[in-house]
C-alpha positions in Angstrom: 0.1 0.3 -0.3 2.5 2.4 0.6 4.1 2.0 -3.0 0.5 2.5 -4.4 0.4 5.5 -2.8 3.7 6.5 -3.7 2.7 5.9 -6.8 -0.4 8.3 -6.7 1.2 10.7 -5.2 4.0 10.8 -8.3 0.9 10.1 -11.0 -1.0 13.3 -9.3 2.2 15.3 -8.4 1.3 16.1 -4.9 2.6 14.9 -1.6 1.9 12.7 0.1 3.1 12.0 3.7 2.5 8.2 5.3 2.4 7.4 9.2 1.0 4.5 10.7 1.3 1.6 13.3 3.4 -1.2 11.8 2.4 -3.8 14.3 -1.7 -3.5 13.2 -1.1 -2.5 9.4 -3.1 1.0 10.5 -1.9 3.5 7.9 -2.4 6.9 7.6 -1.6 8.9 4.4 -1.5 12.7 4.7 -1.8 14.7 1.8 -0.4 17.8 2.0 -2.4 20.6 -0.6 -3.9 24.5 -0.3 -7.9 25.2 0.2 -7.2 28.3 -1.8 -5.9 26.2 -5.2 -8.8 24.3 -6.7 -6.7 22.7 -9.1 -4.2 21.4 -6.1 -7.8 20.4 -4.0 -8.9 18.8 -7.1 -5.7 16.1 -7.4 -5.7 15.7 -3.5 -9.6 14.9 -4.1 -8.6 12.4 -6.2 -6.0 11.2 -4.6 -8.2 10.5 -1.9 -10.3 8.5 -4.0 -7.8 6.5 -5.5 -6.1 5.6 -2.2 -9.4 4.4 -1.0 -10.2 2.3 -3.4 -6.8 0.2 -3.6 -7.3 0.3 0.4 -9.8 -1.9 -0.9 -8.6 -4.0 -3.5 -5.4 -4.9 -1.2 -8.3 -6.3 1.1 -7.7 -3.4 3.7 -10.4 -0.8 5.1 -11.2 2.6 5.0 -11.9 3.0 9.1 -8.7 2.1 10.7 -9.1 2.7 14.3 -10.6 6.0 13.8 -13.7 5.1 12.2 -15.4 7.1 9.0 -15.0 10.7 8.7 -16.4 13.5 6.4 -13.6 12.9 3.9 -14.5 9.1 4.0 -17.6 9.5 3.8 -18.0 9.3 -0.1 -15.9 6.0 -0.5 -18.0 3.9 2.6 -20.4 2.4 -0.2 -17.9 0.7 -1.9 -16.6 -0.8 2.1 -19.9 -1.9 2.2 
């Protein structure tokens, strides 16, 4: 998944940092963006969708230990 996130970041020309919990497999990708830049926000939103899709394709979940918030809510139906 880390390799996939890196590829998404490179393809969309954005910066995504990844932190998480190695022991239990939770990853926390952080997409760096600027809300005053509409074009950058579009790429960030596209990245979020691609990350969610890839996580599910690889057998992961969207919720981890933090649950579903407003950023991941649009993708919850994909998981269910």
